[in-house]
One Martini backbone bead per residue (centre of mass of N, CA, C, O) as a GRO file, in nm:
protein
  332
    1UNK     BB    1   2.940   3.594  -5.784
    2UNK     BB    2   2.597   3.591  -5.876
    3UNK     BB    3   2.419   3.589  -6.147
    4UNK     BB    4   2.109   3.758  -6.086
    5UNK     BB    5   2.152   3.803  -5.794
    6UNK     BB    6   1.970   3.922  -5.507
    7UNK     BB    7   2.073   4.106  -5.228
    8UNK     BB    8   1.885   4.118  -4.926
    9UNK     BB    9   1.903   4.369  -4.673
   10UNK     BB   10   1.807   4.328  -4.313
   11UNK     BB   11   1.781   4.512  -4.054
   12UNK     BB   12   1.760   4.407  -3.697
   13UNK     BB   13   1.547   4.590  -3.452
   14UNK     BB   14   1.289   4.560  -3.281
   15UNK     BB   15   1.087   4.348  -3.494
   16UNK     BB   16   0.843   4.167  -3.410
   17UNK     BB   17   0.583   4.330  -3.530
   18UNK     BB   18   0.711   4.348  -3.865
   19UNK     BB   19   0.905   4.134  -3.999
   20UNK     BB   20   0.719   3.925  -4.133
   21UNK     BB   21   0.593   4.117  -4.343
   22UNK     BB   22   0.854   4.192  -4.477
   23UNK     BB   23   0.952   3.906  -4.559
   24UNK     BB   24   0.701   3.819  -4.718
   25UNK     BB   25   0.741   4.042  -4.943
   26UNK     BB   26   1.008   3.903  -5.042
   27UNK     BB   27   0.934   3.594  -5.086
   28UNK     BB   28   0.686   3.695  -5.293
   29UNK     BB   29   0.847   3.743  -5.525
   30UNK     BB   30   0.856   3.707  -5.870
   31UNK     BB   31   1.156   3.722  -5.810
   32UNK     BB   32   1.348   3.438  -5.701
   33UNK     BB   33   1.660   3.539  -5.728
   34UNK     BB   34   1.727   3.534  -5.395
   35UNK     BB   35   1.874   3.681  -5.102
   36UNK     BB   36   1.820   3.680  -4.744
   37UNK     BB   37   1.960   3.917  -4.507
   38UNK     BB   38   1.950   3.883  -4.162
   39UNK     BB   39   2.040   4.142  -3.922
   40UNK     BB   40   2.110   4.097  -3.592
   41UNK     BB   41   2.151   4.397  -3.389
   42UNK     BB   42   2.127   4.318  -3.085
   43UNK     BB   43   1.847   4.240  -3.003
   44UNK     BB   44   1.651   4.236  -2.696
   45UNK     BB   45   1.446   4.071  -2.819
   46UNK     BB   46   1.284   3.823  -3.038
   47UNK     BB   47   1.418   3.869  -3.324
   48UNK     BB   48   1.634   3.650  -3.348
   49UNK     BB   49   1.440   3.407  -3.332
   50UNK     BB   50   1.264   3.492  -3.571
   51UNK     BB   51   1.482   3.469  -3.783
   52UNK     BB   52   1.532   3.164  -3.748
   53UNK     BB   53   1.240   3.078  -3.820
   54UNK     BB   54   1.233   3.203  -4.104
   55UNK     BB   55   1.473   3.031  -4.221
   56UNK     BB   56   1.308   2.755  -4.209
   57UNK     BB   57   1.093   2.850  -4.444
   58UNK     BB   58   1.358   2.958  -4.618
   59UNK     BB   59   1.652   2.900  -4.796
   60UNK     BB   60   1.710   3.216  -4.869
   61UNK     BB   61   1.754   3.254  -4.567
   62UNK     BB   62   1.978   3.455  -4.373
   63UNK     BB   63   2.170   3.473  -4.060
   64UNK     BB   64   2.286   3.746  -3.855
   65UNK     BB   65   2.475   3.773  -3.551
   66UNK     BB   66   2.520   4.078  -3.360
   67UNK     BB   67   2.633   4.344  -3.233
   68UNK     BB   68   2.554   4.647  -3.157
   69UNK     BB   69   2.593   4.922  -3.437
   70UNK     BB   70   2.378   4.979  -3.629
   71UNK     BB   71   2.266   5.015  -3.948
   72UNK     BB   72   2.537   5.032  -4.096
   73UNK     BB   73   2.663   4.783  -3.967
   74UNK     BB   74   2.447   4.581  -4.062
   75UNK     BB   75   2.479   4.629  -4.363
   76UNK     BB   76   2.776   4.555  -4.374
   77UNK     BB   77   2.745   4.259  -4.290
   78UNK     BB   78   2.560   4.186  -4.527
   79UNK     BB   79   2.759   4.261  -4.761
   80UNK     BB   80   2.986   4.063  -4.688
   81UNK     BB   81   2.772   3.811  -4.743
   82UNK     BB   82   2.720   3.877  -5.024
   83UNK     BB   83   2.657   3.709  -5.363
   84UNK     BB   84   2.546   3.918  -5.545
   85UNK     BB   85   2.518   4.132  -5.822
   86UNK     BB   86   2.299   4.253  -5.631
   87UNK     BB   87   2.166   4.524  -5.423
   88UNK     BB   88   1.936   4.544  -5.137
   89UNK     BB   89   1.757   4.768  -4.920
   90UNK     BB   90   1.571   4.692  -4.611
   91UNK     BB   91   1.344   4.775  -4.391
   92UNK     BB   92   1.189   4.607  -4.119
   93UNK     BB   93   0.896   4.798  -4.155
   94UNK     BB   94   0.871   4.719  -4.455
   95UNK     BB   95   0.749   4.693  -4.799
   96UNK     BB   96   0.677   4.512  -5.104
   97UNK     BB   97   0.609   4.481  -5.408
   98UNK     BB   98   0.591   4.193  -5.589
   99UNK     BB   99   0.742   4.330  -5.871
  100UNK     BB  100   1.001   4.485  -5.808
  101UNK     BB  101   1.248   4.300  -5.896
  102UNK     BB  102   1.158   4.234  -6.176
  103UNK     BB  103   1.153   4.525  -6.288
  104UNK     BB  104   1.438   4.623  -6.206
  105UNK     BB  105   1.596   4.399  -6.344
  106UNK     BB  106   1.499   4.440  -6.634
  107UNK     BB  107   1.594   4.737  -6.653
  108UNK     BB  108   1.901   4.704  -6.586
  109UNK     BB  109   1.956   4.506  -6.819
  110UNK     BB  110   1.843   4.663  -7.063
  111UNK     BB  111   2.032   4.936  -6.991
  112UNK     BB  112   2.303   4.884  -6.837
  113UNK     BB  113   2.294   4.970  -6.552
  114UNK     BB  114   2.388   5.041  -6.199
  115UNK     BB  115   2.111   5.192  -6.125
  116UNK     BB  116   1.777   5.133  -5.984
  117UNK     BB  117   1.502   5.366  -5.956
  118UNK     BB  118   1.219   5.421  -5.752
  119UNK     BB  119   0.940   5.466  -5.613
  120UNK     BB  120   0.723   5.563  -5.326
  121UNK     BB  121   0.545   5.490  -5.022
  122UNK     BB  122   0.377   5.689  -4.781
  123UNK     BB  123   0.264   5.546  -4.471
  124UNK     BB  124  -0.001   5.720  -4.282
  125UNK     BB  125  -0.279   5.672  -4.117
  126UNK     BB  126  -0.384   5.513  -4.391
  127UNK     BB  127  -0.212   5.692  -4.577
  128UNK     BB  128  -0.106   5.773  -4.920
  129UNK     BB  129   0.215   5.891  -5.030
  130UNK     BB  130   0.353   5.973  -5.337
  131UNK     BB  131   0.692   5.904  -5.458
  132UNK     BB  132   0.790   5.990  -5.772
  133UNK     BB  133   0.914   5.983  -6.075
  134UNK     BB  134   0.930   6.233  -6.293
  135UNK     BB  135   1.122   6.062  -6.493
  136UNK     BB  136   1.179   5.808  -6.740
  137UNK     BB  137   1.533   5.739  -6.730
  138UNK     BB  138   1.863   5.746  -6.864
  139UNK     BB  139   2.174   5.819  -6.688
  140UNK     BB  140   2.460   5.955  -6.677
  141UNK     BB  141   2.680   6.119  -6.498
  142UNK     BB  142   2.627   6.401  -6.620
  143UNK     BB  143   2.313   6.397  -6.668
  144UNK     BB  144   2.233   6.359  -6.379
  145UNK     BB  145   2.342   6.632  -6.262
  146UNK     BB  146   2.184   6.809  -6.456
  147UNK     BB  147   1.907   6.713  -6.354
  148UNK     BB  148   1.948   6.790  -6.058
  149UNK     BB  149   1.970   7.095  -6.119
  150UNK     BB  150   1.689   7.127  -6.298
  151UNK     BB  151   1.546   6.896  -6.087
  152UNK     BB  152   1.469   6.884  -5.747
  153UNK     BB  153   1.282   6.621  -5.730
  154UNK     BB  154   1.519   6.405  -5.726
  155UNK     BB  155   1.617   6.421  -5.437
  156UNK     BB  156   1.404   6.239  -5.283
  157UNK     BB  157   1.456   5.986  -5.453
  158UNK     BB  158   1.781   5.976  -5.399
  159UNK     BB  159   1.801   5.976  -5.077
  160UNK     BB  160   1.737   5.688  -5.065
  161UNK     BB  161   1.845   5.342  -5.002
  162UNK     BB  162   1.569   5.142  -5.087
  163UNK     BB  163   1.470   5.242  -5.401
  164UNK     BB  164   1.677   4.995  -5.506
  165UNK     BB  165   1.943   4.877  -5.725
  166UNK     BB  166   2.271   4.744  -5.717
  167UNK     BB  167   2.579   4.708  -5.820
  168UNK     BB  168   2.827   4.561  -5.654
  169UNK     BB  169   3.073   4.665  -5.817
  170UNK     BB  170   3.023   4.966  -5.771
  171UNK     BB  171   3.064   4.975  -5.465
  172UNK     BB  172   3.351   4.854  -5.460
  173UNK     BB  173   3.499   5.046  -5.660
  174UNK     BB  174   3.443   5.306  -5.500
  175UNK     BB  175   3.586   5.225  -5.241
  176UNK     BB  176   3.861   5.174  -5.360
  177UNK     BB  177   3.898   5.459  -5.463
  178UNK     BB  178   3.878   5.601  -5.184
  179UNK     BB  179   4.107   5.443  -5.046
  180UNK     BB  180   4.335   5.522  -5.245
  181UNK     BB  181   4.305   5.830  -5.212
  182UNK     BB  182   4.335   5.821  -4.882
  183UNK     BB  183   4.530   5.580  -4.793
  184UNK     BB  184   4.321   5.357  -4.711
  185UNK     BB  185   4.142   5.047  -4.566
  186UNK     BB  186   3.855   5.095  -4.577
  187UNK     BB  187   3.556   4.972  -4.576
  188UNK     BB  188   3.299   4.999  -4.803
  189UNK     BB  189   3.047   4.948  -4.603
  190UNK     BB  190   3.074   5.200  -4.404
  191UNK     BB  191   2.946   5.424  -4.624
  192UNK     BB  192   2.646   5.341  -4.713
  193UNK     BB  193   2.466   5.536  -4.518
  194UNK     BB  194   2.575   5.759  -4.692
  195UNK     BB  195   2.474   5.971  -4.942
  196UNK     BB  196   2.758   6.052  -5.040
  197UNK     BB  197   2.825   5.773  -5.156
  198UNK     BB  198   2.628   5.789  -5.395
  199UNK     BB  199   2.762   6.027  -5.525
  200UNK     BB  200   3.033   5.877  -5.567
  201UNK     BB  201   2.935   5.656  -5.752
  202UNK     BB  202   2.878   5.862  -5.986
  203UNK     BB  203   3.151   6.041  -5.983
  204UNK     BB  204   3.412   5.804  -5.922
  205UNK     BB  205   3.360   5.563  -6.069
  206UNK     BB  206   3.507   5.341  -6.244
  207UNK     BB  207   3.384   5.379  -6.573
  208UNK     BB  208   3.146   5.485  -6.450
  209UNK     BB  209   2.783   5.582  -6.437
  210UNK     BB  210   2.440   5.460  -6.421
  211UNK     BB  211   2.093   5.575  -6.430
  212UNK     BB  212   1.766   5.431  -6.364
  213UNK     BB  213   1.418   5.496  -6.399
  214UNK     BB  214   1.111   5.399  -6.223
  215UNK     BB  215   0.753   5.473  -6.270
  216UNK     BB  216   0.715   5.328  -5.964
  217UNK     BB  217   0.573   5.240  -5.642
  218UNK     BB  218   0.730   4.968  -5.473
  219UNK     BB  219   0.779   5.110  -5.197
  220UNK     BB  220   0.689   5.069  -4.841
  221UNK     BB  221   0.669   5.339  -4.624
  222UNK     BB  222   0.645   5.341  -4.267
  223UNK     BB  223   0.513   5.588  -4.087
  224UNK     BB  224   0.450   5.769  -3.846
  225UNK     BB  225   0.181   5.941  -3.736
  226UNK     BB  226   0.392   6.155  -3.668
  227UNK     BB  227   0.598   6.395  -3.750
  228UNK     BB  228   0.925   6.411  -3.740
  229UNK     BB  229   1.183   6.582  -3.621
  230UNK     BB  230   1.480   6.692  -3.738
  231UNK     BB  231   1.637   6.918  -3.643
  232UNK     BB  232   1.938   7.082  -3.623
  233UNK     BB  233   2.124   6.841  -3.676
  234UNK     BB  234   1.995   6.746  -3.941
  235UNK     BB  235   2.019   7.010  -4.093
  236UNK     BB  236   2.328   7.008  -4.080
  237UNK     BB  237   2.367   6.738  -4.232
  238UNK     BB  238   2.220   6.824  -4.492
  239UNK     BB  239   2.408   7.059  -4.556
  240UNK     BB  240   2.656   6.881  -4.587
  241UNK     BB  241   2.544   6.715  -4.819
  242UNK     BB  242   2.507   6.955  -5.017
  243UNK     BB  243   2.807   7.027  -5.024
  244UNK     BB  244   2.897   6.764  -5.147
  245UNK     BB  245   2.728   6.787  -5.403
  246UNK     BB  246   2.857   7.048  -5.498
  247UNK     BB  247   3.143   6.938  -5.540
  248UNK     BB  248   3.067   6.727  -5.745
  249UNK     BB  249   2.939   6.917  -5.959
  250UNK     BB  250   3.187   7.108  -5.996
  251UNK     BB  251   3.380   6.881  -6.101
  252UNK     BB  252   3.186   6.820  -6.362
  253UNK     BB  253   3.031   7.138  -6.375
  254UNK     BB  254   3.183   7.432  -6.379
  255UNK     BB  255   2.992   7.597  -6.591
  256UNK     BB  256   2.742   7.560  -6.349
  257UNK     BB  257   2.783   7.723  -6.080
  258UNK     BB  258   2.527   7.902  -6.052
  259UNK     BB  259   2.315   7.672  -6.062
  260UNK     BB  260   2.424   7.514  -5.822
  261UNK     BB  261   2.380   7.730  -5.609
  262UNK     BB  262   2.072   7.739  -5.642
  263UNK     BB  263   2.010   7.445  -5.577
  264UNK     BB  264   2.126   7.437  -5.287
  265UNK     BB  265   1.957   7.669  -5.175
  266UNK     BB  266   1.681   7.539  -5.231
  267UNK     BB  267   1.728   7.284  -5.055
  268UNK     BB  268   1.772   7.427  -4.782
  269UNK     BB  269   1.495   7.563  -4.773
  270UNK     BB  270   1.320   7.307  -4.791
  271UNK     BB  271   1.418   7.193  -4.521
  272UNK     BB  272   1.312   7.425  -4.346
  273UNK     BB  273   1.017   7.394  -4.422
  274UNK     BB  274   0.986   7.106  -4.314
  275UNK     BB  275   1.056   7.178  -4.020
  276UNK     BB  276   0.841   7.390  -3.966
  277UNK     BB  277   0.601   7.209  -4.023
  278UNK     BB  278   0.659   7.002  -3.795
  279UNK     BB  279   0.663   7.191  -3.553
  280UNK     BB  280   0.371   7.290  -3.584
  281UNK     BB  281   0.221   7.019  -3.585
  282UNK     BB  282   0.372   6.943  -3.294
  283UNK     BB  283   0.391   7.199  -3.111
  284UNK     BB  284   0.665   7.336  -3.151
  285UNK     BB  285   0.925   7.518  -3.149
  286UNK     BB  286   1.024   7.774  -3.369
  287UNK     BB  287   1.366   7.812  -3.501
  288UNK     BB  288   1.289   7.921  -3.772
  289UNK     BB  289   1.322   8.128  -4.066
  290UNK     BB  290   1.113   8.304  -4.312
  291UNK     BB  291   1.168   8.462  -4.608
  292UNK     BB  292   1.068   8.599  -4.896
  293UNK     BB  293   1.322   8.512  -5.060
  294UNK     BB  294   1.276   8.210  -4.999
  295UNK     BB  295   1.005   8.180  -5.141
  296UNK     BB  296   1.099   8.275  -5.421
  297UNK     BB  297   1.305   8.053  -5.467
  298UNK     BB  298   1.099   7.818  -5.466
  299UNK     BB  299   0.908   7.923  -5.695
  300UNK     BB  300   1.158   7.899  -5.910
  301UNK     BB  301   1.181   7.616  -5.853
  302UNK     BB  302   1.188   7.231  -5.872
  303UNK     BB  303   0.984   7.175  -5.662
  304UNK     BB  304   0.734   7.080  -5.502
  305UNK     BB  305   0.423   7.221  -5.472
  306UNK     BB  306   0.390   7.161  -5.166
  307UNK     BB  307   0.640   7.322  -5.080
  308UNK     BB  308   0.548   7.594  -5.188
  309UNK     BB  309   0.289   7.616  -5.025
  310UNK     BB  310   0.412   7.596  -4.745
  311UNK     BB  311   0.589   7.850  -4.767
  312UNK     BB  312   0.362   8.054  -4.811
  313UNK     BB  313   0.197   7.984  -4.550
  314UNK     BB  314   0.424   8.030  -4.344
  315UNK     BB  315   0.448   8.338  -4.412
  316UNK     BB  316   0.128   8.429  -4.389
  317UNK     BB  317   0.061   8.250  -4.139
  318UNK     BB  318  -0.032   8.159  -3.855
  319UNK     BB  319   0.024   7.878  -3.680
  320UNK     BB  320  -0.270   7.795  -3.613
  321UNK     BB  321  -0.370   7.820  -3.909
  322UNK     BB  322  -0.177   7.627  -4.042
  323UNK     BB  323  -0.267   7.380  -3.879
  324UNK     BB  324  -0.562   7.383  -3.977
  325UNK     BB  325  -0.508   7.352  -4.281
  326UNK     BB  326  -0.356   7.084  -4.256
  327UNK     BB  327  -0.590   6.918  -4.137
  328UNK     BB  328  -0.784   6.957  -4.374
  329UNK     BB  329  -0.597   6.835  -4.586
  330UNK     BB  330  -0.564   6.555  -4.456
  331UNK     BB  331  -0.863   6.472  -4.462
  332UNK     BB  332  -0.882   6.505  -4.780
   0.00000   0.00000   0.00000
């Protein structure tokens, strides 16, 4: 493990159209002590050859070619090859602001934290929607979950795998802990794509864990032109994730059981509101129902104001009128 080195892992699959822009934004970082690991996950197009060509242009780029196994498998292959003290995950169709790693590295060293998380930009149809950190601060294991309970806005910031850098030792020690507890020898990298693993990093990592937030949107996430539907399967998976978070919080903060229940309930309702919004915008059948008590729960919670407004309008307006209001809002 090389001190100060950041290993940047990029899974590659059908990436010909946007991989070069992604890699250019990484090689142009003001923090130069990085290695870039491009994992060609059995892509059927020319992405593999493009990876090899990009590696010729910068000695910091390394390429792994493997059979298709999905994004988690690709990230796992990259992590096994990583030599850095820190790890960052980047999606093949996204870009980074030029000083992202410089700022996150300075902050994580200054605060001696284990994870440094920043805000991000959601870019769709030429418009930029900023998801930023509510407050810039350093939190230990207990205070992180207390903040999570008291301010639900941290959920969306913490949900993503790519707007951060991790200490490699944290990921490995957490996996070793999970493997020893379960009596299995599963590789630590296999769980990295599950958000529940990040919860475990903070909850059960030996020696504790600390998180520091950086109040700037350094990561540029390029969304498709139309919002994709979560679907009932994804809603079920998110509900399972929230239940995992609930267990983690109850194990650390049993005296706040009532508050934890309210937080998880609020998060589940917010996910339903998001799905209803997308179904209406896409003119799909709306399979969920929103009751007034659900709206009231969100109004009292610490979710984003936009989510509260969506819930209220979804309850009050017919679908065609909601769609019209959303279009007017989007144009503005």
